[in-house]
FIMI-923351 format. One record per atom (N, C-alpha, C, O): x, y, z; residue in one letter; atom name. Coordinates in Angstrom, 3 decimals, always signed. Example, Ala and Ser with C-alpha at 12.3 -4.5 7.8 and 13.67 -1.06 7.14 Angstrom:
! residues 2
> +13.190, -5.690, +7.800, A, N
> +12.300, -4.500, +7.800, A, CA
> +13.200, -3.300, +7.800, A, C
> +14.236, -3.319, +8.465, A, O
> +12.850, -2.250, +7.080, S, N
> +13.670, -1.060, +7.140, S, CA
> +12.900, +0.030, +7.870, S, C
> +13.409, +1.138, +8.039, S, O
! end
This chain:
! residues 163
> -45.400, -9.522, -60.682, M, N
> -43.747, -9.121, -60.488, M, CA
> -42.863, -10.328, -60.594, M, C
> -43.146, -11.382, -60.026, M, O
> -41.735, -10.153, -61.366, R, N
> -40.706, -11.195, -61.533, R, CA
> -39.880, -11.134, -59.927, R, C
> -39.641, -10.032, -59.432, R, O
> -39.578, -12.128, -59.368, I, N
> -38.624, -12.129, -58.155, I, CA
> -37.586, -12.986, -58.502, I, C
> -37.787, -14.164, -58.800, I, O
> -36.461, -12.452, -58.482, H, N
> -35.042, -13.220, -58.669, H, CA
> -34.580, -13.719, -57.136, H, C
> -34.388, -12.833, -56.303, H, O
> -34.438, -14.818, -56.831, I, N
> -33.830, -15.155, -55.470, I, CA
> -32.761, -16.034, -55.667, I, C
> -32.678, -16.816, -56.613, I, O
> -31.768, -15.874, -54.576, A, N
> -30.531, -16.631, -54.412, A, CA
> -30.262, -16.699, -52.999, A, C
> -30.720, -15.871, -52.212, A, O
> -29.496, -17.712, -52.642, T, N
> -29.007, -17.799, -51.165, T, CA
> -27.637, -18.662, -51.238, T, C
> -27.006, -18.977, -52.248, T, O
> -27.362, -18.948, -49.906, D, N
> -26.251, -20.028, -49.853, D, CA
> -26.736, -21.112, -49.110, D, C
> -27.951, -21.222, -48.939, D, O
> -25.880, -21.998, -48.604, H, N
> -26.473, -23.188, -48.027, H, CA
> -27.306, -22.950, -46.735, H, C
> -28.222, -23.692, -46.381, H, O
> -26.896, -21.844, -46.069, A, N
> -27.962, -21.554, -44.839, A, CA
> -29.057, -21.281, -45.035, A, C
> -29.858, -21.459, -44.118, A, O
> -29.548, -20.704, -46.400, G, N
> -30.866, -20.364, -46.496, G, CA
> -31.510, -21.323, -47.570, G, C
> -32.469, -20.867, -48.192, G, O
> -31.116, -22.510, -47.834, L, N
> -31.836, -23.413, -49.033, L, CA
> -33.094, -23.875, -48.466, L, C
> -34.042, -23.926, -49.250, L, O
> -33.294, -24.229, -47.230, E, N
> -34.774, -24.658, -46.884, E, CA
> -35.537, -23.536, -46.957, E, C
> -36.663, -23.607, -47.449, E, O
> -35.030, -22.341, -46.474, F, N
> -35.748, -21.161, -46.464, F, CA
> -36.347, -20.827, -47.948, F, C
> -37.527, -20.541, -48.148, F, O
> -35.501, -20.896, -48.789, S, N
> -35.616, -20.555, -50.187, S, CA
> -36.748, -21.351, -50.687, S, C
> -37.681, -20.717, -51.181, S, O
> -36.827, -22.697, -50.638, T, N
> -37.947, -23.336, -50.927, T, CA
> -39.332, -22.903, -50.536, T, C
> -40.262, -22.827, -51.339, T, O
> -39.416, -22.623, -49.243, Q, N
> -40.386, -21.999, -48.702, Q, CA
> -40.904, -20.621, -49.334, Q, C
> -42.059, -20.351, -49.662, Q, O
> -39.855, -19.884, -49.416, L, N
> -39.976, -18.554, -49.856, L, CA
> -40.806, -18.639, -51.526, L, C
> -41.753, -17.900, -51.796, L, O
> -40.295, -19.567, -52.417, Q, N
> -40.407, -19.535, -53.648, Q, CA
> -41.953, -20.050, -53.656, Q, C
> -42.737, -19.570, -54.474, Q, O
> -42.346, -20.986, -52.774, H, N
> -43.933, -21.356, -52.660, H, CA
> -44.922, -20.140, -52.477, H, C
> -45.852, -19.900, -53.247, H, O
> -44.626, -19.466, -51.453, H, N
> -44.973, -18.277, -50.822, H, CA
> -45.153, -17.173, -51.884, H, C
> -46.245, -16.664, -52.139, H, O
> -44.049, -16.865, -52.451, L, N
> -44.149, -15.788, -53.685, L, CA
> -44.699, -16.205, -54.642, L, C
> -45.311, -15.298, -55.207, L, O
> -44.824, -17.466, -55.285, A, N
> -45.633, -18.003, -56.281, A, CA
> -46.939, -17.891, -55.976, A, C
> -47.640, -17.488, -56.904, A, O
> -47.569, -18.164, -54.788, A, N
> -49.064, -18.371, -54.376, A, CA
> -49.571, -16.760, -54.467, A, C
> -50.743, -16.469, -54.708, A, O
> -48.685, -15.923, -54.276, Q, N
> -49.079, -14.519, -54.309, Q, CA
> -49.160, -13.824, -55.792, Q, C
> -49.437, -12.648, -56.022, Q, O
> -48.838, -14.883, -56.764, G, N
> -48.703, -14.595, -58.235, G, CA
> -47.513, -13.909, -58.852, G, C
> -47.535, -13.353, -59.951, G, O
> -46.389, -14.002, -57.986, H, N
> -45.231, -13.567, -58.734, H, CA
> -44.379, -14.678, -59.584, H, C
> -44.293, -15.879, -59.326, H, O
> -43.875, -14.084, -60.481, D, N
> -42.945, -15.250, -61.209, D, CA
> -41.713, -15.188, -60.660, D, C
> -41.060, -14.145, -60.637, D, O
> -41.281, -16.378, -60.147, V, N
> -39.918, -16.660, -59.114, V, CA
> -38.918, -17.229, -59.855, V, C
> -39.230, -18.263, -60.445, V, O
> -37.835, -16.840, -59.977, I, N
> -36.855, -17.254, -60.875, I, CA
> -35.421, -17.826, -59.564, I, C
> -34.858, -16.988, -58.861, I, O
> -35.203, -18.787, -59.520, D, N
> -34.359, -19.255, -58.480, D, CA
> -32.719, -19.405, -58.960, D, C
> -32.351, -20.321, -59.695, D, O
> -31.893, -18.464, -58.479, H, N
> -30.602, -18.423, -59.029, H, CA
> -29.466, -19.306, -58.396, H, C
> -28.254, -19.191, -58.580, H, O
> -30.237, -20.358, -57.484, G, N
> -29.439, -21.368, -56.617, G, CA
> -29.004, -21.104, -55.122, G, C
> -29.178, -20.031, -54.545, G, O
> -28.541, -21.985, -54.689, P, N
> -28.060, -23.420, -55.274, P, CA
> -29.407, -24.106, -55.300, P, C
> -30.464, -23.724, -54.798, P, O
> -29.130, -25.265, -56.033, I, N
> -30.061, -26.352, -56.202, I, CA
> -30.307, -27.570, -54.982, I, C
> -31.309, -28.234, -54.716, I, O
> -29.006, -27.547, -54.409, E, N
> -28.964, -28.793, -53.628, E, CA
> -27.676, -28.259, -52.266, E, C
> -26.736, -27.482, -52.433, E, O
> -28.004, -28.873, -51.184, Y, N
> -27.368, -28.404, -50.200, Y, CA
> -25.652, -28.685, -50.182, Y, C
> -25.238, -29.842, -50.251, Y, O
> -24.999, -27.881, -50.113, D, N
> -23.394, -27.969, -50.017, D, CA
> -22.849, -26.938, -49.026, D, C
> -22.767, -25.739, -49.291, D, O
> -22.447, -27.545, -47.756, A, N
> -22.167, -26.464, -46.758, A, CA
> -20.881, -25.608, -47.090, A, C
> -20.494, -24.655, -46.414, A, O
> -20.202, -26.155, -48.379, L, N
> -18.911, -25.232, -48.729, L, CA
> -19.143, -24.384, -49.990, L, C
> -18.242, -23.924, -50.690, L, O
> -20.672, -24.212, -50.224, D, N
> -20.820, -23.593, -51.542, D, CA
> -20.392, -22.178, -51.172, D, C
> -20.227, -21.685, -50.056, D, O
> -20.235, -21.569, -52.561, D, N
> -19.885, -20.052, -52.598, D, CA
> -21.048, -19.349, -53.227, D, C
> -21.372, -19.518, -54.402, D, O
> -21.675, -18.531, -52.368, Y, N
> -22.817, -17.950, -52.458, Y, CA
> -22.596, -16.603, -53.609, Y, C
> -23.558, -16.205, -54.265, Y, O
> -21.366, -16.046, -53.734, P, N
> -21.319, -14.874, -54.381, P, CA
> -21.719, -15.113, -55.985, P, C
> -22.136, -14.124, -56.587, P, O
> -21.630, -16.161, -56.583, A, N
> -22.014, -16.295, -57.935, A, CA
> -23.557, -16.575, -58.025, A, C
> -24.080, -16.258, -59.093, A, O
> -24.260, -17.055, -57.178, F, N
> -25.742, -17.171, -57.020, F, CA
> -26.182, -15.760, -56.930, F, C
> -26.943, -15.348, -57.805, F, O
> -25.774, -14.920, -55.922, C, N
> -26.174, -13.734, -55.726, C, CA
> -26.191, -12.636, -56.734, C, C
> -27.144, -11.887, -56.948, C, O
> -24.833, -12.620, -57.433, I, N
> -24.492, -11.911, -58.485, I, CA
> -25.457, -12.485, -59.732, I, C
> -25.980, -11.608, -60.420, I, O
> -25.642, -13.398, -59.963, R, N
> -26.500, -13.830, -61.073, R, CA
> -28.049, -13.212, -60.947, R, C
> -28.641, -12.505, -61.762, R, O
> -28.511, -13.719, -59.644, A, N
> -29.747, -12.914, -59.279, A, CA
> -29.836, -11.487, -59.571, A, C
> -30.799, -11.025, -60.183, A, O
> -28.773, -10.704, -59.115, A, N
> -28.687, -9.140, -59.229, A, CA
> -28.636, -8.814, -60.772, A, C
> -29.262, -7.857, -61.228, A, O
> -27.836, -9.682, -61.592, Q, N
> -27.683, -9.230, -62.973, Q, CA
> -28.986, -9.565, -63.601, Q, C
> -29.390, -8.856, -64.523, Q, O
> -29.723, -10.641, -63.162, A, N
> -31.052, -10.807, -63.869, A, CA
> -31.956, -9.517, -63.485, A, C
> -32.576, -8.890, -64.344, A, O
> -31.967, -9.197, -62.165, V, N
> -32.886, -8.033, -61.846, V, CA
> -32.629, -6.785, -62.714, V, C
> -33.592, -6.122, -63.099, V, O
> -31.368, -6.440, -63.036, V, N
> -30.925, -5.278, -63.778, V, CA
> -31.526, -5.455, -65.286, V, C
> -32.265, -4.629, -65.822, V, O
> -31.117, -6.581, -65.832, A, N
> -31.521, -7.011, -67.172, A, CA
> -33.111, -6.965, -67.256, A, C
> -33.633, -6.459, -68.249, A, O
> -33.797, -7.427, -66.345, D, N
> -35.306, -7.435, -66.450, D, CA
> -35.545, -5.926, -66.429, D, C
> -36.123, -5.467, -67.413, D, O
> -35.217, -5.159, -65.538, Q, N
> -35.678, -3.725, -65.180, Q, CA
> -35.209, -2.880, -66.725, Q, C
> -35.966, -2.110, -67.316, Q, O
> -34.039, -3.175, -67.104, E, N
> -33.683, -2.528, -68.335, E, CA
> -34.658, -2.837, -69.467, E, C
> -34.803, -1.965, -70.325, E, O
> -35.330, -3.956, -69.567, A, N
> -36.026, -4.444, -70.660, A, CA
> -37.391, -4.166, -70.496, A, C
> -38.255, -4.546, -71.287, A, O
> -37.688, -3.236, -69.056, G, N
> -38.948, -2.631, -68.892, G, CA
> -40.177, -3.926, -68.236, G, C
> -41.400, -3.921, -68.372, G, O
> -39.324, -4.916, -67.540, V, N
> -39.841, -6.090, -66.897, V, CA
> -40.028, -5.459, -65.220, V, C
> -38.998, -5.005, -64.723, V, O
> -40.897, -5.439, -64.641, E, N
> -41.231, -5.245, -63.067, E, CA
> -40.158, -6.288, -62.531, E, C
> -40.232, -7.460, -62.899, E, O
> -39.268, -5.910, -61.754, A, N
> -38.472, -7.206, -61.103, A, CA
> -37.791, -6.585, -59.974, A, C
> -37.437, -5.407, -59.935, A, O
> -37.616, -7.550, -58.958, L, N
> -36.783, -7.139, -57.831, L, CA
> -36.226, -8.294, -57.417, L, C
> -36.699, -9.343, -57.854, L, O
> -35.263, -8.322, -56.618, G, N
> -34.298, -9.519, -55.948, G, CA
> -34.460, -9.664, -54.554, G, C
> -34.673, -8.704, -53.813, G, O
> -34.363, -10.874, -54.160, V, N
> -34.311, -11.405, -52.853, V, CA
> -32.798, -12.376, -52.509, V, C
> -32.645, -13.488, -53.014, V, O
> -31.981, -11.876, -51.778, V, N
> -30.876, -12.579, -51.443, V, CA
> -30.689, -12.956, -50.102, V, C
> -31.048, -12.076, -49.319, V, O
> -30.297, -13.854, -49.644, F, N
> -30.258, -14.342, -48.104, F, CA
> -29.115, -15.481, -47.988, F, C
> -28.677, -16.261, -48.834, F, O
> -28.830, -15.307, -46.767, G, N
> -27.752, -16.490, -46.276, G, CA
> -27.824, -16.590, -44.778, G, C
> -28.957, -16.612, -44.296, G, O
> -26.917, -16.646, -44.065, G, N
> -26.868, -16.675, -42.561, G, CA
> -27.141, -15.541, -41.868, G, C
> -27.932, -15.536, -40.924, G, O
> -26.428, -14.363, -42.333, S, N
> -26.527, -13.043, -41.917, S, CA
> -27.010, -12.188, -42.861, S, C
> -27.513, -11.135, -42.469, S, O
> -26.958, -12.442, -44.091, G, N
> -27.359, -11.642, -45.244, G, CA
> -26.338, -10.901, -45.610, G, C
> -26.381, -10.640, -46.812, G, O
> -25.287, -10.385, -44.960, N, N
> -24.334, -9.390, -45.169, N, CA
> -23.499, -9.824, -46.440, N, C
> -23.261, -8.965, -47.288, N, O
> -23.127, -10.882, -46.579, G, N
> -22.131, -11.030, -47.637, G, CA
> -23.119, -11.264, -49.037, G, C
> -22.748, -10.723, -50.078, G, O
> -24.096, -11.895, -49.033, E, N
> -25.115, -11.758, -49.950, E, CA
> -25.374, -10.354, -50.443, E, C
> -25.300, -10.080, -51.641, E, O
> -25.649, -9.552, -49.603, Q, N
> -25.941, -7.741, -49.910, Q, CA
> -24.660, -7.386, -50.595, Q, C
> -24.679, -6.746, -51.646, Q, O
> -23.598, -7.763, -50.060, I, N
> -22.047, -7.415, -50.736, I, CA
> -22.074, -7.830, -52.012, I, C
> -22.018, -6.954, -52.876, I, O
> -22.157, -9.115, -52.386, A, N
> -22.312, -9.766, -53.559, A, CA
> -23.254, -9.033, -54.536, A, C
> -22.835, -8.565, -55.594, A, O
> -24.484, -8.952, -54.163, A, N
> -25.374, -8.102, -54.978, A, CA
> -25.117, -6.732, -55.384, A, C
> -25.374, -6.278, -56.499, A, O
> -24.496, -5.977, -54.229, N, N
> -24.170, -4.627, -54.677, N, CA
> -22.967, -4.408, -55.730, N, C
> -22.727, -3.308, -56.226, N, O
> -22.273, -5.524, -56.001, K, N
> -21.174, -5.388, -57.035, K, CA
> -21.710, -5.403, -58.311, K, C
> -20.964, -5.294, -59.284, K, O
> -22.846, -5.516, -58.425, V, N
> -23.528, -5.343, -59.902, V, CA
> -24.070, -3.999, -60.127, V, C
> -24.932, -3.453, -59.438, V, O
> -23.346, -3.409, -61.395, R, N
> -23.943, -2.117, -61.594, R, CA
> -25.530, -2.007, -61.718, R, C
> -26.149, -2.859, -62.356, R, O
> -26.042, -1.160, -61.223, G, N
> -27.412, -0.797, -61.139, G, CA
> -28.081, -1.445, -59.987, G, C
> -29.279, -1.187, -59.870, G, O
> -27.629, -2.113, -59.251, I, N
> -28.028, -2.790, -58.028, I, CA
> -28.089, -1.818, -56.714, I, C
> -27.079, -1.164, -56.454, I, O
> -29.078, -1.721, -55.997, R, N
> -29.207, -1.059, -54.756, R, CA
> -29.683, -2.145, -53.701, R, C
> -30.858, -2.115, -53.333, R, O
> -28.907, -2.999, -53.256, A, N
> -29.347, -4.091, -52.173, A, CA
> -29.233, -3.539, -50.864, A, C
> -28.249, -2.864, -50.560, A, O
> -30.192, -3.780, -50.040, A, N
> -30.294, -3.297, -48.799, A, CA
> -30.489, -4.645, -47.900, A, C
> -31.040, -5.688, -48.252, A, O
> -29.889, -4.343, -46.647, L, N
> -30.103, -5.626, -45.570, L, CA
> -31.030, -5.069, -45.006, L, C
> -31.037, -3.868, -44.737, L, O
> -32.049, -5.966, -44.720, A, N
> -33.420, -5.719, -44.077, A, CA
> -33.386, -6.358, -42.620, A, C
> -32.735, -7.396, -42.738, A, O
> -33.677, -6.250, -41.681, W, N
> -33.773, -6.536, -40.480, W, CA
> -35.227, -6.582, -39.630, W, C
> -35.527, -7.319, -38.691, W, O
> -36.058, -5.490, -40.316, S, N
> -37.515, -5.308, -39.788, S, CA
> -38.296, -4.809, -40.825, S, C
> -37.784, -4.673, -41.936, S, O
> -39.567, -4.491, -40.610, I, N
> -40.592, -4.082, -41.340, I, CA
> -40.056, -2.866, -41.825, I, C
> -39.860, -2.766, -43.036, I, O
> -39.746, -1.773, -40.945, A, N
> -39.211, -0.703, -41.162, A, CA
> -38.022, -0.466, -42.069, A, C
> -37.980, +0.534, -42.786, A, O
> -36.935, -1.480, -42.046, T, N
> -35.800, -1.173, -42.888, T, CA
> -36.024, -1.395, -44.295, T, C
> -35.561, -0.684, -45.186, T, O
> -36.962, -2.702, -44.506, A, N
> -37.460, -3.141, -45.827, A, CA
> -38.364, -2.035, -46.373, A, C
> -38.154, -1.723, -47.545, A, O
> -39.391, -1.354, -45.683, E, N
> -40.081, -0.327, -46.378, E, CA
> -39.294, +0.793, -46.717, E, C
> -39.532, +1.377, -47.773, E, O
> -38.366, +1.185, -45.952, L, N
> -37.476, +2.528, -45.966, L, CA
> -36.321, +2.112, -47.245, L, C
> -35.863, +2.975, -47.994, L, O
> -36.028, +0.944, -47.318, A, N
> -35.160, +0.702, -48.462, A, CA
> -35.637, +0.897, -49.757, A, C
> -34.888, +1.302, -50.646, A, O
> -36.968, +0.614, -49.971, R, N
> -37.805, +0.726, -51.133, R, CA
> -38.181, +2.201, -51.380, R, C
> -37.927, +2.789, -52.432, R, O
> -38.829, +2.767, -50.285, E, N
> -39.246, +4.323, -50.173, E, CA
> -38.172, +5.194, -50.346, E, C
> -38.304, +6.131, -51.132, E, O
> -36.979, +5.011, -49.649, H, N
> -36.058, +6.257, -49.701, H, CA
> -34.986, +6.087, -50.602, H, C
> -34.374, +7.056, -51.050, H, O
> -34.627, +4.527, -51.000, N, N
> -33.353, +4.270, -51.639, N, CA
> -33.733, +3.625, -52.712, N, C
> -32.786, +3.059, -53.257, N, O
> -34.863, +3.470, -53.294, D, N
> -35.418, +2.808, -54.503, D, CA
> -34.551, +1.229, -54.602, D, C
> -34.112, +0.758, -55.651, D, O
> -34.471, +0.739, -53.555, A, N
> -33.445, -0.572, -53.470, A, CA
> -34.398, -1.712, -54.445, A, C
> -35.629, -1.731, -54.457, A, O
> -33.558, -2.566, -55.184, N, N
> -34.328, -3.339, -55.967, N, CA
> -33.911, -4.885, -55.859, N, C
> -34.284, -5.815, -56.575, N, O
> -32.944, -4.902, -54.652, V, N
> -32.885, -6.328, -54.053, V, CA
> -32.832, -5.859, -52.547, V, C
> -32.423, -4.790, -52.095, V, O
> -33.387, -7.010, -51.865, I, N
> -33.343, -7.041, -50.238, I, CA
> -32.367, -8.216, -50.067, I, C
> -32.155, -9.039, -50.958, I, O
> -31.842, -8.231, -48.967, A, N
> -30.953, -9.187, -48.318, A, CA
> -31.469, -9.356, -46.973, A, C
> -31.803, -8.398, -46.277, A, O
> -31.544, -10.719, -46.555, I, N
> -32.053, -11.203, -45.189, I, CA
> -31.162, -12.232, -44.682, I, C
> -30.669, -13.124, -45.373, I, O
> -30.953, -12.036, -43.249, G, N
> -30.294, -13.230, -42.624, G, CA
> -31.178, -14.225, -42.235, G, C
> -31.986, -13.991, -41.336, G, O
> -31.131, -15.454, -42.864, A, N
> -31.875, -16.589, -42.768, A, CA
> -31.668, -16.931, -41.525, A, C
> -32.708, -17.375, -41.039, A, O
> -30.575, -16.923, -40.611, R, N
> -30.359, -17.559, -39.294, R, CA
> -30.751, -16.397, -38.325, R, C
> -30.475, -16.579, -37.140, R, O
> -31.391, -15.164, -38.696, Q, N
> -31.348, -14.071, -37.771, Q, CA
> -32.766, -14.074, -37.517, Q, C
> -33.066, -13.691, -36.387, Q, O
> -33.704, -14.403, -38.264, H, N
> -35.090, -14.503, -38.152, H, CA
> -35.935, -15.722, -38.522, H, C
> -35.536, -16.674, -39.193, H, O
> -37.106, -15.575, -38.018, T, N
> -38.108, -16.914, -38.233, T, CA
> -38.360, -16.434, -39.708, T, C
> -38.101, -15.319, -40.161, T, O
> -39.033, -17.726, -40.499, F, N
> -39.537, -17.694, -41.827, F, CA
> -40.570, -16.400, -41.843, F, C
> -40.596, -15.560, -42.742, F, O
> -41.394, -16.409, -40.699, D, N
> -42.588, -15.662, -40.859, D, CA
> -42.215, -14.182, -40.750, D, C
> -42.935, -13.336, -41.279, D, O
> -41.031, -13.824, -40.032, E, N
> -40.630, -12.542, -39.908, E, CA
> -40.004, -12.242, -41.200, E, C
> -40.365, -11.219, -41.781, E, O
> -39.194, -12.931, -41.678, A, N
> -38.277, -12.567, -43.121, A, CA
> -39.459, -12.429, -44.227, A, C
> -39.442, -11.577, -45.115, A, O
> -40.262, -13.182, -44.085, V, N
> -41.525, -13.013, -45.156, V, CA
> -42.260, -11.818, -44.980, V, C
> -42.772, -11.230, -45.933, V, O
> -42.331, -11.468, -43.925, G, N
> -43.170, -9.922, -43.650, G, CA
> -42.232, -8.925, -44.236, G, C
> -42.649, -8.051, -44.996, G, O
> -40.815, -9.045, -43.861, F, N
> -39.980, -7.940, -44.395, F, CA
> -39.935, -7.818, -46.000, F, C
> -39.914, -6.747, -46.606, F, O
> -39.924, -9.321, -46.687, I, N
> -39.920, -9.413, -48.066, I, CA
> -41.260, -8.987, -48.911, I, C
> -41.300, -8.500, -50.041, I, O
> -42.371, -9.321, -48.012, D, N
> -43.669, -8.860, -48.645, D, CA
> -43.811, -7.189, -48.438, D, C
> -44.520, -6.601, -49.254, D, O
> -43.238, -6.507, -47.504, R, N
> -43.064, -5.231, -47.367, R, CA
> -42.339, -4.423, -48.561, R, C
> -42.657, -3.400, -49.166, R, O
> -41.348, -5.205, -48.645, F, N
> -40.261, -4.496, -49.624, F, CA
> -41.070, -4.644, -50.913, F, C
> -41.219, -3.581, -51.516, F, O
> -41.540, -5.557, -51.384, I, N
> -42.137, -5.979, -52.600, I, CA
> -43.432, -4.707, -52.785, I, C
> -43.605, -3.965, -53.752, I, O
> -44.082, -4.770, -51.723, A, N
> -45.262, -3.955, -51.677, A, CA
> -45.131, -2.510, -51.864, A, C
> -46.004, -1.808, -52.374, A, O
> -43.785, -2.017, -51.345, T, N
> -43.436, -0.608, -51.019, T, CA
> -43.035, +0.125, -52.518, T, C
> -42.076, -0.219, -53.209, T, O
> -43.736, +0.915, -52.759, P, N
> -43.215, +1.729, -54.100, P, CA
> -42.092, +2.852, -53.531, P, C
> -42.129, +3.343, -52.403, P, O
> -41.132, +3.132, -54.517, F, N
> -40.238, +4.457, -54.253, F, CA
> -41.170, +5.609, -54.243, F, C
> -42.165, +5.829, -54.935, F, O
> -40.663, +6.228, -53.382, S, N
> -41.256, +7.743, -53.050, S, CA
> -41.284, +8.742, -54.175, S, C
> -42.180, +9.563, -54.371, S, O
> -40.139, +8.563, -54.928, G, N
> -39.953, +9.494, -55.895, G, CA
> -39.658, +11.019, -55.277, G, C
> -39.487, +11.907, -56.112, G, O
> -39.605, +11.296, -54.174, E, N
> -39.049, +12.554, -53.762, E, CA
> -37.801, +13.188, -54.181, E, C
> -36.822, +12.450, -54.294, E, O
> -37.689, +14.280, -54.398, E, N
> -36.590, +14.719, -55.247, E, CA
> -35.185, +14.675, -54.399, E, C
> -34.184, +14.649, -55.114, E, O
> -34.997, +14.665, -53.213, R, N
> -34.123, +14.617, -52.291, R, CA
> -33.476, +13.159, -52.422, R, C
> -32.261, +12.962, -52.420, R, O
> -34.460, +12.160, -52.538, H, N
> -34.167, +10.601, -52.600, H, CA
> -33.437, +10.522, -53.850, H, C
> -32.273, +10.131, -53.936, H, O
> -34.268, +10.963, -54.956, A, N
> -33.803, +10.690, -56.360, A, CA
> -32.388, +11.251, -56.519, A, C
> -31.481, +10.599, -57.037, A, O
> -32.265, +12.331, -56.109, R, N
> -31.029, +13.269, -56.147, R, CA
> -29.801, +12.275, -55.528, R, C
> -28.739, +12.097, -56.124, R, O
> -30.108, +11.722, -54.351, R, N
> -29.028, +10.780, -53.646, R, CA
> -28.881, +9.620, -54.526, R, C
> -27.742, +9.190, -54.704, R, O
> -29.773, +9.109, -55.043, I, N
> -29.726, +7.832, -55.754, I, CA
> -28.860, +8.397, -57.250, I, C
> -27.952, +7.772, -57.797, I, O
> -29.265, +9.353, -57.574, G, N
> -28.406, +9.614, -58.803, G, CA
> -27.028, +9.943, -58.654, G, C
> -26.227, +9.694, -59.555, G, O
> -26.595, +10.637, -57.283, Q, N
> -25.193, +10.706, -56.962, Q, CA
> -24.635, +9.055, -56.999, Q, C
> -23.668, +8.706, -57.677, Q, O
> -25.428, +8.147, -56.152, L, N
> -24.730, +6.787, -56.189, L, CA
> -24.591, +6.316, -57.402, L, C
> -23.627, +5.574, -57.588, L, O
> -25.460, +6.597, -58.492, A, N
> -25.273, +6.129, -59.973, A, CA
> -24.126, +6.665, -60.399, A, C
> -23.320, +5.969, -61.018, A, O
> -23.886, +7.993, -60.124, A, N
> -22.824, +8.543, -60.961, A, CA
> -21.467, +8.122, -60.421, A, C
> -20.481, +8.033, -61.154, A, O
> -21.449, +7.920, -59.397, Y, N
> -20.243, +7.305, -58.881, Y, CA
> -20.203, +6.024, -59.104, Y, C
> -19.055, +5.633, -59.314, Y, O
> -20.911, +5.308, -59.137, E, N
> -20.908, +3.616, -59.752, E, CA
> -20.215, +3.879, -61.263, E, C
> -19.148, +3.374, -61.609, E, O
> -21.001, +4.732, -62.055, T, N
> -20.630, +4.833, -63.557, T, CA
> -19.063, +5.171, -63.939, T, C
> -18.258, +4.610, -64.681, T, O
> -18.984, +6.422, -63.041, D, N
> -17.548, +7.187, -63.704, D, CA
> -16.870, +7.606, -62.288, D, C
> -15.855, +8.294, -62.394, D, O
> -17.224, +7.338, -61.215, G, N
> -16.302, +7.886, -60.033, G, CA
> -16.684, +9.257, -59.903, G, C
> -15.920, +9.864, -59.153, G, O
> -17.683, +10.007, -60.416, T, N
> -17.983, +11.207, -60.028, T, CA
> -18.581, +11.597, -58.742, T, C
> -19.667, +11.074, -58.492, T, O
> -18.092, +12.409, -57.879, L, N
> -18.439, +12.958, -56.683, L, CA
> -18.799, +14.290, -56.527, L, C
> -18.102, +15.134, -57.091, L, O
> -19.776, +14.645, -55.856, E, N
> -20.042, +16.152, -55.410, E, CA
> -18.883, +16.457, -55.001, E, C
> -18.148, +15.606, -54.499, E, O
> -18.432, +18.057, -55.184, P, N
> -17.425, +18.451, -54.587, P, CA
> -17.451, +18.427, -52.772, P, C
> -18.462, +18.553, -52.081, P, O
> -16.313, +18.266, -52.377, D, N
> -16.342, +18.104, -50.831, D, CA
> -16.587, +19.831, -50.175, D, C
> -15.850, +20.757, -50.513, D, O
> -17.343, +19.934, -49.548, P, N
> -17.536, +21.491, -49.181, P, CA
> -16.738, +21.786, -48.072, P, C
> -16.852, +22.907, -47.576, P, O
> -15.830, +20.859, -47.520, R, N
> -14.884, +21.113, -46.529, R, CA
> -13.265, +21.292, -46.994, R, C
> -12.245, +21.499, -46.336, R, O
> -13.534, +21.101, -48.542, A, N
> -12.130, +20.992, -49.274, A, CA
> -11.822, +22.541, -49.362, A, C
> -12.701, +23.400, -49.440, A, O
> -10.330, +22.814, -49.336, A, N
> -9.883, +24.175, -49.594, A, CA
> -10.079, +24.571, -50.810, A, C
> -9.693, +23.932, -51.789, A, O
> -10.757, +25.770, -50.866, V, N
> -10.894, +26.305, -52.212, V, CA
> -9.802, +27.068, -53.034, V, C
> -10.053, +27.469, -54.171, V, O
! end
């Protein structure tokens, strides 16, 4: 599988270790930056490029996922989610990583590199990569609703609204 990764300065050392780990598992790893430490770097461009690459690969029929991380993972998740077609999920446990794929068909995982040990984070990432989308109708329906809103602003009617 192709794995696109991006980080900010807080995750640069983690990124290097992760690339080695994923490559050793046979994944094709593409690093979207940064390439050197800069305490004032701006992570959005790195994460957006990684997310764009995930979408491009998936549209081309290439099996691909993304991993974005920073100090908390929050900003990186937000940046990735700005790309149409991305469902980035912040994972803080094995269960949240697994459910992100199984229920939400997330295609990017966000991790807080300052919140977890390397081994914990790798456990989340490995589970995320290994877990397939369940395909259950209720989950597919909800993902479809998100995609419709993302595409054209369509929402289901509010059942509480006056008729």
